[in-house]
C-alpha positions in Angstrom: 2.8 37.0 1.7 1.7 36.0 5.2 -0.2 33.0 3.8 3.0 31.5 2.4 5.2 31.2 5.5 6.6 27.8 4.5 7.4 28.7 0.9 9.3 31.8 2.1 11.3 29.6 4.4 12.7 27.4 1.7 14.6 27.9 -1.5 12.5 27.6 -4.7 14.6 24.7 -5.9 14.1 22.8 -2.6 10.4 23.1 -2.8 10.3 22.5 -6.5 9.0 25.9 -7.7 10.5 28.2 -10.2 9.8 32.0 -10.2 6.7 31.7 -12.4 5.3 28.9 -10.2 5.8 31.2 -7.1 3.9 34.0 -8.8 1.1 31.6 -9.7 1.0 30.3 -6.1 0.9 33.8 -4.7 -1.9 34.7 -7.1 -3.8 31.7 -5.9 -3.0 32.6 -2.3 -4.7 36.0 -2.6 -7.9 34.2 -3.7 -7.4 31.6 -0.9 -6.9 34.3 1.7 -10.1 36.0 0.7 -11.9 32.7 0.9 -10.3 31.9 4.3 -11.4 35.3 5.6 -14.9 34.7 4.5 -15.0 31.3 6.3 -13.5 32.8 9.5 -10.2 30.8 9.2 -6.9 32.5 9.8 -3.7 31.7 7.8 -1.6 29.1 9.6 2.0 29.9 10.6 5.0 27.7 11.1 5.7 26.7 14.7 8.4 28.8 16.4 11.3 26.4 16.1 10.7 26.0 12.4 9.8 29.6 11.7 13.2 30.9 12.8 15.2 28.4 10.7 17.0 29.7 7.6 16.3 27.9 4.3 19.6 26.0 4.5 19.0 25.0 8.1 15.5 23.9 7.3 16.7 21.9 4.3 19.5 20.1 6.2 17.3 19.4 9.2 14.6 17.9 6.9 17.0 15.6 5.2 18.2 14.3 8.5 14.6 14.0 9.7 13.5 12.0 6.7 16.5 9.7 7.0 15.8 9.1 10.6 12.1 8.3 9.9 13.2 5.9 7.1 15.5 4.0 9.4 13.0 3.7 12.2 9.9 2.8 10.0 10.8 1.1 6.8 13.0 -1.9 7.7 10.6 -3.2 10.3 7.5 -2.5 8.2 9.0 -4.4 5.3 10.0 -7.3 7.4 6.6 -7.5 9.0 5.0 -7.3 5.5 7.2 -10.1 4.3 5.8 -12.3 7.0 2.3 -11.0 6.4 2.4 -12.2 2.8 4.3 -15.4 3.6 1.7 -16.5 6.2 -1.1 -15.6 3.8 0.2 -17.3 0.7 2.3 -20.2 2.0 -0.7 -22.5 1.4 0.2 -22.6 -2.3 3.7 -24.0 -1.4 2.1 -26.3 1.2 0.0 -27.8 -1.6 3.2 -28.9 -3.3 4.5 -30.2 0.1 1.6 -32.6 0.7 -1.2 -30.6 2.3 -3.8 -31.6 -0.3 -2.8 -35.2 -0.1 -2.7 -35.6 3.7 -6.0 -33.8 4.4 -7.7 -35.6 1.4 -8.8 -32.3 -0.2 -10.4 -32.2 -3.5 -9.3 -29.5 -5.9 -12.4 -27.4 -5.1 -11.9 -27.8 -1.4 -8.3 -26.6 -1.7 -9.4 -23.5 -3.8 -12.1 -22.8 -1.1 -9.4 -22.8 1.6 -7.3 -20.5 -0.6 -10.1 -18.0 -1.2 -11.9 -18.0 2.2 -9.0 -16.0 3.7 -10.0 -13.0 1.5 -13.5 -13.1 2.9 -12.2 -12.3 6.4 -9.6 -10.0 4.8 -12.3 -7.9 3.2 -14.6 -7.7 6.2 -12.0 -6.3 8.6 -10.1 -3.7 6.7 -12.3 -0.6 7.1 -13.1 -1.2 10.8 -9.4 -1.8 11.6 -8.2 1.3 9.8 -10.8 3.5 11.5 -9.9 2.0 14.9 -6.2 2.6 14.2 -6.9 6.2 13.4 -8.9 6.6 16.5 -6.4 4.8 18.8 -3.4 6.7 17.4 -0.9 4.1 18.5 0.3 2.0 15.5 3.4 1.0 17.5 1.1 -0.9 19.8 -1.6 -2.0 17.4 0.3 -3.4 14.4 2.7 -5.7 16.4 -0.2 -7.0 18.5 -2.1 -7.9 15.4 1.0 -9.6 14.0 1.4 -11.8 17.1 -2.2 -12.9 16.8 -1.9 -13.8 13.1 1.4 -15.5 13.8 -0.3 -17.8 16.3 -3.1 -18.5 13.9 -0.7 -19.3 11.0 1.3 -21.7 13.1 -1.9 -23.3 14.2 -2.5 -24.3 10.6 0.0 -27.1 11.1 -2.6 -28.7 13.5 -5.4 -28.9 10.9 -6.7 -32.4 10.5 -9.7 -31.8 8.2 -11.1 -29.5 5.6 -13.4 -27.8 8.1 -10.5 -27.0 10.5 -8.4 -25.6 7.6 -11.3 -23.4 6.5 -11.8 -22.0 10.0 -8.1 -21.2 10.5 -7.8 -19.6 7.0 -10.9 -17.3 7.6 -9.6 -16.0 10.9 -6.1 -15.6 9.5 -7.5 -13.3 6.8 -9.6 -11.5 9.4 -6.6 -10.6 11.5 -4.1 -10.0 8.7 -6.5 -7.5 7.2 -5.3 -4.9 9.7 -1.8 -4.7 8.5 -1.4 -3.5 4.9 -4.1 -0.8 4.9 -2.9 0.2 8.3 0.7 0.6 7.0 -0.5 2.7 4.0 -2.2 5.0 6.4 0.8 5.0 8.8 3.2 6.0 6.0 0.9 8.8 4.8 1.0 10.2 8.3 4.8 10.6 8.2 5.7 11.4 4.5 4.8 14.1 2.1 3.1 13.4 -1.2 6.3 13.5 -3.1 8.0 11.1 -0.7 5.1 8.6 -0.5 5.4 6.7 -3.8 8.9 5.4 -3.2 8.2 4.5 0.4 5.0 2.7 -0.6 7.2 0.8 -3.1 9.6 -0.1 -0.3 6.8 -1.4 1.8 5.2 -3.4 -1.0 8.6 -4.9 -1.9 7.9 -7.0 1.2 5.2 -8.9 -0.7 7.4 -9.3 -3.8 10.4 -10.4 -1.7 8.1 -12.9 0.2 7.2 -14.4 -3.2 10.9 -15.0 -3.8 11.7 -16.2 -0.3 8.6 -18.4 -0.2 10.0 -20.5 -3.0 13.4 -20.8 -1.4 12.1 -21.5 2.1 9.5 -24.0 0.8 12.2 -25.8 -1.3 14.4 -26.0 1.8 11.7 -27.3 4.1 10.3 -29.7 1.5 13.7 -31.1 0.8 15.0 -31.3 4.4 12.2 -31.6 6.9 9.6 -33.9 5.3 8.9 -36.6 7.8 11.0 -35.0 10.6 9.4 -35.8 14.0 6.7 -37.6 12.2 5.4 -34.4 10.5 4.9 -33.8 6.8 6.8 -30.9 5.3 3.7 -28.7 4.9 3.1 -28.8 8.7 6.7 -27.7 9.3 6.2 -24.9 6.8 3.4 -23.4 8.9 5.1 -23.9 12.2 8.5 -22.4 11.2 7.0 -19.3 9.5 4.4 -18.8 12.3 7.1 -18.8 15.0 9.3 -16.4 13.0 6.3 -14.1 12.7 5.8 -14.0 16.4 9.4 -13.3 17.2 9.5 -10.4 14.7 6.3 -9.0 16.2 7.8 -8.7 19.6 10.9 -6.9 18.1 8.5 -4.5 16.4 7.3 -3.2 19.8 10.8 -1.7 20.3 11.3 -0.1 16.9 8.0 1.2 15.5 7.0 4.8 16.3 3.5 6.2 16.6 2.4 9.4 14.8 4.6 12.5 14.7 2.8 14.2 17.6 3.0 11.1 19.9 6.5 9.8 19.1 9.1 10.1 21.8 12.4 9.6 19.9 12.1 12.9 18.0 13.6 16.0 19.4 11.3 19.0 19.8 12.8 20.6 16.6 12.2 17.4 14.7 8.7 16.9 16.0 7.6 20.4 15.0 9.2 20.1 11.6 7.7 16.6 11.1 4.2 18.0 11.8 4.7 21.2 9.9 6.0 19.7 6.7 2.8 17.6 6.4 0.7 20.7 7.1 2.7 22.6 4.5 2.3 19.9 1.9 -1.5 19.8 2.1 -2.5 23.0 3.9 -4.1 21.4 6.8 -2.8 19.6 9.9 -2.9 15.8 9.9 -3.5 13.6 13.0 -3.8 15.7 16.1 -5.4 13.5 18.7 -7.9 10.7 19.1 -10.7 13.0 20.2 -10.6 14.6 16.7 -11.2 11.3 15.0 -14.6 9.7 14.4 -15.4 6.2 13.1 -18.2 7.0 10.7 -17.6 10.6 9.6 -14.4 9.7 7.8 -16.2 6.8 6.1 -19.0 9.1 5.0 -16.6 11.7 3.6 -14.7 9.0 1.7 -17.8 7.4 0.2 -19.1 10.8 -0.9 -16.0 11.5 -3.0 -16.2 10.3 -6.6 -12.4 10.1 -6.8 -12.4 7.3 -4.2 -14.7 5.2 -6.4 -12.6 5.7 -9.5 -9.5 4.7 -7.6 -11.4 1.7 -6.3 -12.1 0.5 -9.9 -8.5 1.2 -10.8 -7.0 -0.8 -7.9 -9.6 -3.6 -8.2 -8.8 -4.2 -11.9 -5.1 -4.0 -11.2 -5.3 -6.6 -8.5 -7.7 -8.7 -10.5 -5.3 -8.8 -13.5 -2.6 -10.2 -11.1 -4.6 -12.7 -9.1 -2.8 -15.4 -11.2 0.1 -14.9 -8.8 -2.1 -16.4 -6.0 -1.5 -19.7 -7.7 2.0 -18.9 -9.0 3.7 -22.1 -7.8 1.0 -24.1 -9.5 1.2 -22.0 -12.7 5.0 -22.4 -12.9 4.4 -26.1 -12.2 2.6 -26.4 -15.5 6.1 -26.0 -17.2 6.6 -29.7 -16.3 9.5 -29.5 -13.9 9.8 -31.2 -10.5 8.3 -29.6 -7.4 11.7 -28.3 -6.1 12.6 -26.8 -9.5 9.2 -25.3 -9.9 9.5 -23.6 -6.5 12.9 -22.2 -7.4 11.6 -21.0 -10.8 9.1 -18.7 -8.9 11.9 -16.6 -7.5 13.2 -14.7 -10.6 9.9 -13.0 -11.5 9.6 -11.6 -8.0 13.2 -10.4 -7.9 12.6 -8.6 -11.3 9.4 -7.2 -9.9 11.2 -5.7 -6.9 13.8 -4.0 -9.1 11.2 -2.5 -11.6 8.9 -1.4 -8.7 11.7 0.5 -7.0 12.9 2.2 -10.1 9.4 3.1 -11.2 8.3 4.5 -7.8 11.6 6.4 -7.4 11.1 8.1 -10.7 7.4 8.8 -10.0 8.4 10.7 -6.8 11.3 12.3 -8.5 9.1 13.7 -11.3 5.9 14.2 -9.2 4.0 12.2 -11.9 1.6 9.3 -11.3 -0.5 8.5 -14.3 2.1 7.2 -16.8 4.0 5.4 -14.0 0.8 3.4 -13.3 -0.4 2.8 -16.9 2.8 2.0 -18.8 3.6 -1.1 -16.7 0.1 -2.4 -17.3 0.7 -2.4 -21.1 3.6 -4.9 -20.4 1.2 -7.0 -18.3 -1.3 -7.1 -21.2 1.5 -8.4 -23.5 2.5 -11.0 -20.9 -1.1 -12.3 -20.5 -1.5 -12.5 -24.3 1.7 -14.6 -24.7 0.7 -16.9 -21.8 -2.7 -17.5 -23.3 -1.5 -18.1 -26.9 1.3 -20.6 -26.6 2.2 -23.9 -24.8 5.9 -23.7 -25.5 8.0 -23.6 -22.3 10.4 -20.7 -23.1 7.7 -18.1 -24.2 5.5 -19.1 -21.3 8.2 -18.6 -18.7 9.1 -15.2 -20.4 5.4 -14.3 -20.0 5.6 -15.3 -16.3 8.7 -13.1 -15.9 6.7 -10.2 -17.2 3.5 -10.8 -15.3 4.7 -9.9 -11.8 6.6 -6.7 -12.8 3.8 -5.7 -15.2 1.0 -5.9 -12.6 2.8 -4.7 -9.5 5.2 -2.1 -10.8 2.5 0.4 -11.3 0.3 -0.9 -8.5 2.4 0.6 -5.7 2.3 4.0 -7.4 -1.5 3.7 -7.6 -1.6 3.0 -3.8 0.4 6.2 -3.2 -2.1 8.0 -5.5 -4.9 7.3 -3.1 -3.2 9.3 -0.3 -2.1 12.0 -2.8 -5.7 12.4 -4.0 -7.6 12.1 -0.7 -5.2 13.6 1.8 -7.4 15.1 4.5 -8.9 14.7 7.0 -7.0 11.6 8.2 -10.2 9.7 9.1 -11.3 10.1 5.5 -7.9 8.9 4.2 -7.9 5.9 6.5 -11.4 4.9 5.4 -10.6 5.3 1.7 -7.4 3.4 1.9 -9.1 0.5 3.7 -12.2 0.4 1.5 -10.1 0.5 -1.8 -7.7 -2.1 -0.6 -10.6 -4.4 0.7 -12.6 -4.2 -2.6 -9.5 -4.5 -4.7 -8.7 -7.8 -3.0 -12.3 -9.1 -3.4 -11.2 -10.5 -6.8 -9.1 -13.0 -5.0 -12.2 -14.7 -3.6 -13.5 -15.8 -7.0 -10.4 -15.8 -9.0 -9.1 -18.9 -7.3 -12.0 -20.9 -8.9 -12.2 -19.3 -12.3 -9.2 -17.4 -13.5 -8.9 -17.6 -17.3 -5.6 -16.1 -18.4 -7.5 -14.3 -21.1 -9.2 -12.1 -18.4 -5.9 -10.5 -17.5 -5.7 -8.1 -20.4 -9.3 -7.0 -19.9 -8.8 -6.1 -16.3 -5.6 -4.3 -17.1 -7.4 -2.3 -19.9 -10.1 -1.2 -17.5 -7.5 -0.2 -15.0 -5.8 2.0 -17.6 -9.2 3.6 -18.5 -9.9 4.3 -14.9 -6.5 6.0 -14.4 -7.1 8.1 -17.5 -10.6 9.2 -16.3 -9.2 10.2 -12.9 -6.4 12.2 -14.5 -8.9 14.2 -16.5 -10.8 15.0 -13.3 -7.7 16.1 -11.4 -6.4 18.2 -14.4 -9.8 20.0 -14.4 -9.7 20.6 -10.6 -6.1 21.9 -10.8 -7.1 24.4 -13.5 -9.8 25.7 -11.2 -7.2 26.1 -8.4 -4.9 27.9 -10.7 -7.6 30.4 -11.3 -8.2 30.8 -7.6 -11.6 29.3 -7.8 -13.3 27.3 -5.2 -13.1 23.6 -6.1 -16.5 22.2 -6.6 -18.0 18.7 -7.2 -16.1 15.8 -5.9 -13.7 17.8 -3.7 -16.4 19.7 -2.0 -18.5 16.5 -1.6 -15.5 14.8 0.1 -14.0 17.9 1.7 -10.7 16.6 0.3 -9.0 20.0 -0.2 -9.2 22.6 2.5 -9.3 26.2 1.6 -5.8 26.8 3.1 -4.3 24.2 0.8 -5.5 26.0 -2.3 -4.2 29.3 -0.9 -0.7 27.7 -0.3 -0.5 26.3 -3.8 -1.9 22.8 -3.2 -2.3 20.9 -6.5 -3.4 17.4 -7.1 -0.6 15.1 -8.1 -1.1 13.9 -11.7 
């Protein structure tokens, strides 16, 4: 049928449909075509260079395109995120390296310095993502932001008082807020829904790897540079990591692309395919130009969609259950080992977390399933928190710590991908939703630094599981309506999340 140009171009096994699925999609497309005609919309067609490709040529070109995108985007984004997370959380290692002692900080003052970063982090995320969507130049925006936070992070070495440290930490969070939600939006502008989970996991591996590297780097600096040039080890920690951040940011100008329409290193064939496959995946074009983007309309659409609020509760509770990792060096230090040994013992949980995150996200994309890939790891997190809260024996506590990081973050990256899967268009809405959810989910880090009882972990994890279950029920009901060719009512209409053409092409929410 004319409303299925993309499905006709590709083999069923490439697209993931069998014969019965194709019949179902065609039935839905008839209803969608009628709806489209009523609304005055015409069915979209593939661009000329894509339209004339055979199924095999299309398949081969798409594989090469995705590989090319992976090489240009992912290594640099991960490296930048490693530094983003290092610069944000190295204060925990600095505490063991003498910061608290030299600045005469009380325990409460140190915890205030730890949590104040997230105040700035929360305030800036939505404005930053909306500005990035409007600007349309992530290759310029993200490295520039990185240079600024690198300078601020290095300046932490010059702090001489509690007030100075607080000011630096607030502005560090304010600037760093642009990066992670910006990257989530950036990835969703290049990858289809079935590709996004694993790529989100690759990106988030930067934070887990930084947890591992932080312990190794901090151990090396603490052991080798304490007192060098008259500076304590914690000052060298901020100087070295801040300078590395700035150097990487300048390199990012050379590697990062913009959006598919505005990237110069794609051939015309690749550009048309990169744009069309996103259109084909959802049924509506993605980022076209800055003149189509508005600051407040996207925010209004996102806030009117109930699915965003459910996802917000899910992500908030997921992050809240894992805020113990903000103090992970201190938590590991309770095992009674020396500072160097404690820093080294923080490495294995993060390494295990990287492995489980990759495997889980890869399988989630492979199967096209989200719910169980989010909730099953949380059950392991619940077990870990219960063990940690119920024993003081060294071996069981460290086993619990080994399970905490994978349990919390293995499903978290799939939940992040579920945001873009569930709220795909328009891009301004997706940008606002990603930023709002990420901002609120990190709000728990503000208070958790002061009052994080280990017994709270299972409660937050349980609420996250319940939220995911509720969202899945909603998406199943909406998919059944689409199967019957009905107009999707309720949350979708409120948020304008699924255009009519998407339903006519067989769009279904990812479960």
